[in-house]
VOBA-1610 file (N, C-alpha, C; in pm, whole numbers, padded with zeros to 5 digits, always signed):
BEGIN
Met+01259-04016+01524Met+01359-03923+01472Met+01498-03976+01505Ser+01588-03976+01407Ser+01722-04028+01428Ser+01805-03934+01512Ala+01916-03989+01568Ala+02006-03905+01648Ala+02064-03792+01564Lys+02094-03822+01435Lys+02150-03719+01348Lys+02050-03607+01325Ala+01922-03645+01306Ala+01818-03544+01285Ala+01799-03459+01410Leu+01806-03523+01526Leu+01793-03448+01651Leu+01906-03348+01666Gln+02027-03389+01634Gln+02141-03300+01646Gln+02131-03184+01548Thr+02080-03212+01427Thr+02060-03106+01329Thr+01958-03006+01379Asp+01851-03059+01439Asp+01746-02973+01493Asp+01798-02886+01606Met+01892-02937+01684Met+01945-02863+01797Met+02056-02765+01758Ala+02098-02769+01632Ala+02210-02685+01588Ala+02162-02542+01570Val+02152-02469+01677Val+02110-02330+01674Val+02231-02241+01701Glu+02216-02114+01673Glu+02325-02020+01695Glu+02338-01990+01844Thr+02433-02053+01908Thr+02459-02027+02049Thr+02606-01994+02066Pro+02637-01899+02151Pro+02778-01862+02169Pro+02856-01975+02234Ala+02969-02008+02175Ala+03055-02113+02230Ala+03165-02048+02312Val+03167-02078+02440Val+03269-02022+02529Val+03368-02132+02564Gln+03493-02111+02531Gln+03597-02209+02559Gln+03683-02157+02673Phe+03666-02217+02792Phe+03745-02175+02906Phe+03885-02234+02898Pro+03982-02172+02962Pro+04119-02226+02960Pro+04123-02367+03017Phe+04220-02445+02968Phe+04229-02586+03010Phe+04241-02601+03161Pro+04326-02522+03230Pro+04335-02539+03376Pro+04200-02520+03446Thr+04122-02424+03398Thr+03989-02400+03458Thr+03899-02520+03437Arg+03898-02572+03314Arg+03814-02688+03284Arg+03859-02811+03362Phe+03990-02826+03377Phe+04042-02940+03452Phe+03998-02936+03598Val+04009-02819+03659Val+03970-02805+03800Val+03820-02831+03816Trp+03739-02775+03727Trp+03594-02797+03734Trp+03561-02945+03718Cys+03627-03008+03623Cys+03602-03151+03599Cys+03639-03233+03722Leu+03753-03200+03783Leu+03796-03272+03902Leu+03696-03253+04016Lys+03647-03131+04035Lys+03548-03104+04139Lys+03420-03183+04116Ile+03375-03188+03991Ile+03252-03263+03959Ile+03270-03411+03986Leu+03385-03465+03945Leu+03409-03608+03966Leu+03416-03642+04114Leu+03477-03556+04194Leu+03483-03578+04338Leu+03343-03570+04399Phe+03265-03474+04352Phe+03127-03461+04401Phe+03044-03582+04362Lys+03063-03632+04240Lys+02991-03751+04195Lys+03028-03871+04283Ala+03156-03886+04313Ala+03200-03998+04396Ala+03138-03989+04535Ala+03138-03869+04594Ala+03078-03851+04726Ala+02929-03881+04724Thr+02862-03839+04616Thr+02718-03863+04603Thr+02688-04011+04593Ile+02767-04084+04517Ile+02747-04228+04502Ile+02766-04300+04635Ile+02872-04262+04708Ile+02898-04324+04839Ile+02782-04296+04934Phe+02735-04172+04935Phe+02623-04135+05023Phe+02498-04213+04986Ala+02471-04225+04855Ala+02352-04297+04811Ala+02358-04444+04849Leu+02476-04506+04836Leu+02491-04647+04874Leu+02472-04665+05024Phe+02529-04573+05101Phe+02515-04579+05246Phe+02368-04565+05286Arg+02301-04468+05226Arg+02161-04445+05260Arg+02074-04563+05218Arg+02103-04620+05101Arg+02023-04732+05052Arg+02040-04855+05142Arg+02161-04869+05197Arg+02187-04985+05284Arg+02119-04970+05419His+02123-04849+05474His+02069-04828+05608His+01925-04778+05609Asn+01877-04734+05493Asn+01739-04688+05482Asn+01685-04734+05347Pro+01663-04865+05332Pro+01622-04920+05202Pro+01489-04862+05154Thr+01477-04858+05024Thr+01354-04806+04963Thr+01236-04896+04995Pro+01126-04841+05044Pro+01008-04924+05072Pro+00960-04994+04945Val+00913-05116+04962Val+00863-05192+04848Val+00749-05118+04780Ser+00672-05043+04857Ser+00555-04974+04803Ser+00590-04864+04704Thr+00716-04818+04702Thr+00754-04711+04610Thr+00842-04761+04496Lys+00862-04889+04487Lys+00945-04943+04379Lys+00866-04945+04248Pro+00936-04932+04134Pro+00865-04930+04005Pro+00804-05065+03971Thr+00705-05061+03884Thr+00644-05185+03835Thr+00746-05265+03756Leu+00826-05196+03678Leu+00934-05261+03603Leu+01040-05161+03566Val+01159-05212+03536Val+01272-05131+03489Val+01305-05179+03349Lys+01321-05084+03258Lys+01334-05123+03117Lys+01443-05043+03048Arg+01512-05109+02955Arg+01609-05042+02869Arg+01559-05048+02725Tyr+01597-04947+02646Tyr+01558-04942+02506Tyr+01682-04945+02417Leu+01668-05002+02298Leu+01782-05021+02210Leu+01849-04890+02172Cys+01773-04782+02170Cys+01832-04653+02132Cys+01934-04604+02234Arg+01917-04644+02362Arg+02010-04608+02469Arg+02019-04727+02565Pro+02085-04836+02522Pro+02086-04959+02601Pro+02161-04949+02734Met+02235-04840+02753Met+02309-04823+02879Met+02226-04757+02988Leu+02104-04715+02958Leu+02023-04638+03051Leu+01901-04717+03100Asn+01881-04719+03232Asn+01765-04783+03292Asn+01652-04682+03310Asn+01534-04720+03269Asn+01416-04634+03283Asn+01314-04706+03370Arg+01259-04633+03467Arg+01173-04693+03568Arg+01026-04660+03536Ile+00944-04764+03533Ile+00805-04752+03488Ile+00711-04783+03602Phe+00615-04693+03623Phe+00520-04705+03734Phe+00377-04709+03680Phe+00310-04822+03700Phe+00170-04833+03663Phe+00084-04788+03780Pro-00027-04719+03754Pro-00118-04686+03863Pro-00179-04814+03919Pro-00202-04821+04049Pro-00251-04946+04110Pro-00387-04990+04056Gln-00466-04895+04007Gln-00599-04931+03958Gln-00599-04985+03816Tyr-00483-04980+03749Tyr-00479-05028+03611Tyr-00483-05180+03605Gln-00561-05232+03512Gln-00570-05375+03488Gln-00535-05403+03342Pro-00459-05509+03314Pro-00426-05544+03176Pro-00553-05553+03092Gly-00549-05494+02976Gly-00665-05495+02889Gly-00749-05369+02899Asn-00722-05286+03001Asn-00793-05159+03012Asn-00756-05068+02895Lys-00835-04964+02874Lys-00806-04869+02767Lys-00675-04795+02797Pro-00609-04739+02695Pro-00484-04665+02716Pro-00502-04551+02816Ile-00396-04521+02887Ile-00400-04418+02991Ile-00297-04309+02961Pro-00318-04190+03017Pro-00222-04080+02994Pro-00084-04116+03047Leu+00016-04050+02991Leu+00156-04076+03026Leu+00220-03951+03085Tyr+00295-03970+03194Tyr+00378-03863+03249Tyr+00523-03908+03242Leu+00608-03830+03175Leu+00750-03857+03162Leu+00826-03775+03265Asp+00894-03842+03356Asp+00966-03775+03463Asp+01116-03774+03435Ile+01180-03659+03463Ile+01325-03646+03444Ile+01385-03597+03575His+01476-03674+03631His+01533-03641+03762His+01633-03527+03752Gly+01656-03461+03865Gly+01753-03353+03873Gly+01891-03406+03911Gly+01980-03313+03947Gly+02115-03352+03986Gly+02223-03270+03920Gly+02187-03148+03876Gly+02289-03060+03818Gly+02350-03111+03689Phe+02279-03198+03617Phe+02326-03257+03492Phe+02445-03350+03512Ala+02486-03373+03637Ala+02609-03448+03662Ala+02591-03567+03755Val+02490-03565+03840Val+02472-03674+03937Val+02326-03718+03938Gly+02301-03824+04015Gly+02164-03870+04034Gly+02123-03978+03937Ser+02003-04031+03961Ser+01946-04135+03876Ser+01795-04132+03891Pro+01721-04198+03803Pro+01575-04201+03816Pro+01528-04256+03950Arg+01610-04336+04015Arg+01573-04393+04146Arg+01540-04282+04247Met+01601-04165+04230Met+01578-04053+04321Met+01430-04015+04329Asp+01359-04034+04219Asp+01220-03988+04209Asp+01118-04099+04231Asp+01160-04214+04282Asp+01067-04327+04298Asp+00944-04290+04380Glu+00965-04224+04492Glu+00851-04190+04579Glu+00757-04094+04507Phe+00814-03994+04440Phe+00732-03898+04366Phe+00655-03968+04255Cys+00723-04051+04177Cys+00658-04118+04063Cys+00547-04212+04110Thr+00572-04283+04219Thr+00469-04371+04274Thr+00346-04291+04316Ser+00371-04180+04385Ser+00261-04095+04430Ser+00184-04037+04312Trp+00258-03994+04210Trp+00193-03934+04092Trp+00103-04037+04024Ala+00154-04159+04005Ala+00074-04263+03940Ala-00051-04295+04021Arg-00038-04301+04153Arg-00152-04332+04238Arg-00257-04221+04236Arg-00211-04096+04243Arg-00305-03984+04255Arg-00373-03951+04123Thr-00304-03968+04012Thr-00358-03925+03883Thr-00409-04039+03796Gly-00369-04162+03825Gly-00407-04273+03739Gly-00328-04277+03609Met-00218-04200+03603Met-00135-04197+03482Met-00025-04303+03488Leu+00020-04344+03372Leu+00142-04424+03363Leu+00259-04328+03375Val+00356-04361+03459Val+00472-04274+03479Val+00598-04347+03435Val+00676-04283+03351Val+00805-04339+03309Val+00914-04240+03349Ser+01004-04284+03436Ser+01113-04200+03484Ser+01236-04228+03398Leu+01277-04129+03321Leu+01382-04145+03221Leu+01520-04113+03277Asp+01620-04182+03225Asp+01759-04155+03263Asp+01830-04086+03148Tyr+01948-04034+03174Tyr+02029-03968+03073Tyr+02175-03973+03117Arg+02265-03962+03020Arg+02407-03963+03052Arg+02450-03828+03110Lys+02549-03833+03198Lys+02582-03717+03280Lys+02715-03652+03241Ala+02724-03522+03276Ala+02850-03449+03266Ala+02941-03494+03381Pro+03072-03477+03370Pro+03145-03411+03261Pro+03180-03502+03144Arg+03163-03631+03161Arg+03199-03723+03052Arg+03109-03702+02931His+02984-03669+02957His+02888-03649+02848His+02829-03509+02859Pro+02895-03408+02799Pro+02851-03269+02813Pro+02726-03240+02729Phe+02669-03121+02754Phe+02556-03072+02674Phe+02591-03078+02527Pro+02496-03118+02441Pro+02355-03150+02467Pro+02325-03300+02473Thr+02421-03381+02518Thr+02401-03526+02521Thr+02273-03564+02595Ala+02252-03504+02713Ala+02134-03540+02793Ala+02005-03513+02718Thr+01999-03401+02646Thr+01878-03368+02569Thr+01854-03471+02460Tyr+01962-03511+02391Tyr+01947-03614+02287Tyr+01901-03746+02347Asp+01956-03781+02463Asp+01917-03905+02529Asp+01768-03904+02562Ile+01721-03796+02622Ile+01580-03787+02660Ile+01491-03792+02536Ala+01530-03722+02431Ala+01450-03721+02308Ala+01439-03862+02249Ala+01551-03932+02243Ala+01551-04068+02188Ala+01464-04161+02273Leu+01472-04147+02404Leu+01394-04233+02493Leu+01245-04201+02486Ile+01210-04074+02469Ile+01068-04040+02452Ile+01011-04110+02330Asn+01083-04104+02220Asn+01036-04172+02099Asn+01025-04323+02121Ala+01120-04380+02195Ala+01118-04523+02221Ala+00999-04561+02310Val+00974-04481+02413Val+00861-04509+02503Val+00729-04498+02428Leu+00714-04392+02349Leu+00589-04373+02276Leu+00570-04479+02168Gly+00679-04540+02126Gly+00669-04646+02027Gly+00662-04786+02088Asp+00660-04793+02221Asp+00658-04922+02292Asp+00514-04973+02300Glu+00483-05071+02219Glu+00346-05124+02213Glu+00310-05203+02339Ala+00408-05234+02423Ala+00379-05307+02546Ala+00323-05216+02655Leu+00333-05085+02634Leu+00284-04990+02733Leu+00150-04933+02690Pro+00053-04924+02780Pro-00083-04879+02744Pro-00093-04726+02742Ile-00027-04663+02647Ile-00017-04517+02646Ile-00125-04455+02558Asp-00194-04358+02613Asp-00283-04272+02536Asp-00195-04163+02476Lys-00162-04176+02349Lys-00060-04091+02289Lys-00104-03948+02263Val-00229-03917+02288Val-00273-03777+02275Val-00274-03707+02410Arg-00237-03780+02515Arg-00230-03720+02649Arg-00096-03756+02711Val+00006-03680+02672Val+00143-03705+02717Val+00198-03579+02783Ala+00236-03590+02908Ala+00295-03478+02981Ala+00440-03510+03016Ile+00518-03406+03038Ile+00659-03423+03074Ile+00691-03328+03188Gly+00787-03365+03271Gly+00825-03278+03381Gly+00954-03324+03445Gly+01000-03245+03541Gly+01123-03281+03610Gly+01158-03177+03715Phe+01260-03210+03792Phe+01307-03124+03900Phe+01442-03064+03864Ser+01455-02932+03882Ser+01584-02865+03865Ser+01641-02891+03725Ala+01754-02959+03715Ala+01811-02990+03584Ala+01714-03071+03500Gly+01636-03156+03566Gly+01534-03234+03494Gly+01428-03144+03434Gly+01394-03036+03504Gly+01300-02940+03450Gly+01356-02871+03326Asn+01484-02837+03332Asn+01551-02779+03217Asn+01543-02873+03096Leu+01574-03000+03119Leu+01572-03097+03010Leu+01431-03118+02957Ala+01333-03118+03046Ala+01194-03133+03002Ala+01153-03020+02909Leu+01193-02897+02944Leu+01158-02782+02861Leu+01237-02780+02731Ser+01364-02815+02737Ser+01447-02809+02616Ser+01406-02916+02516Val+01381-03037+02563Val+01346-03144+02470Val+01208-03122+02411Ser+01121-03052+02484Ser+00985-03026+02435Ser+00983-02930+02317Gln+01095-02866+02288Gln+01102-02772+02177Gln+01155-02836+02048Leu+01196-02962+02056Leu+01254-03028+01939Leu+01147-03069+01839Gln+01181-03056+01710Gln+01095-03109+01607Gln+01083-03260+01626Gly+00964-03312+01609Gly+00943-03455+01627Gly+00908-03491+01770Ile+00930-03398+01863Ile+00894-03419+02003Ile+00784-03323+02045Lys+00797-03196+02008Lys+00704-03094+02059Lys+00560-03121+02021Asp+00536-03185+01908Asp+00399-03214+01868Asp+00342-03336+01941Arg+00427-03404+02017Arg+00382-03524+02089Arg+00361-03498+02238Ile+00407-03383+02285Ile+00393-03345+02425Ile+00278-03245+02439Thr+00186-03273+02528Thr+00070-03185+02544Thr+00077-03097+02668Ala+00168-03127+02760Ala+00179-03046+02882Ala+00317-03065+02943Ala+00363-02961+03013Ala+00489-02968+03086Ala+00464-02922+03230Val+00509-03005+03324Val+00496-02973+03467Val+00636-02980+03527Val+00699-02863+03546Val+00838-02861+03590Val+00850-02793+03727Tyr+00946-02839+03804Tyr+00967-02790+03940Tyr+01106-02724+03950Tyr+01106-02599+03991Tyr+01227-02515+04002Tyr+01330-02547+03893Pro+01289-02534+03766Pro+01383-02566+03657Pro+01496-02465+03647Val+01612-02513+03604Val+01725-02426+03575Val+01706-02375+03432Val+01680-02245+03416Val+01648-02195+03283Val+01731-02073+03241Asp+01814-02020+03331Asp+01889-01900+03297Asp+02035-01916+03336Phe+02120-01940+03235Phe+02264-01950+03257Phe+02335-01822+03212Gly+02257-01723+03167Gly+02317-01605+03108Gly+02366-01502+03206Val+02312-01501+03327Val+02350-01401+03425Val+02407-01470+03548Pro+02529-01435+03590Pro+02586-01498+03710Pro+02497-01475+03831Pro+02482-01576+03919Pro+02393-01563+04035Pro+02424-01441+04121Gln+02552-01407+04136Gln+02588-01298+04226Gln+02548-01160+04171Thr+02515-01153+04041Thr+02476-01024+03983Thr+02326-01009+03967Arg+02250-01113+04001Arg+02105-01104+03986Arg+02045-01026+04102Ser+01942-00950+04071Ser+01876-00872+04175Ser+01768-00955+04245
//
């Protein structure tokens, strides 16, 4: 499905709220500062607590539909080239739609591949505030189509699951509703997804 078709499919009646420029500017500045702090922390942690070799992906791959995004692929240890196709789990990392990377989920993805025997692909997406909603959903949708069309991967295309943490759970659920995607996903496994932006947290019971 083309990017234009995806955008047409996502064009639903949703209320557009335009906050005053000063408010948007302050929020944007706060997000950028938070992103910078997160990057510095991640670099510090990676230097002083490097990722174990045992949790690193089998390979990292980019697709032409989103050549700026790295996607991390984890084969189950029991898989041998030439074996029959295996089920696929698509992982989407969290981070408030603004920070993080697929690297955050390396340990989880490695464990999932080992325990289930599934091929795991951890997808990336562009982040806010530079790339606001629904950019991330379009990115994930395009990458799902690219992964499922990748003949180099031994995917059983009738057994495809998707999931994610927090914002990743939101994206997993939203992209699963798109035409051209929903018929290709057979299960969703999401962890504490963000699904309700309609009620302010302080007013919830």
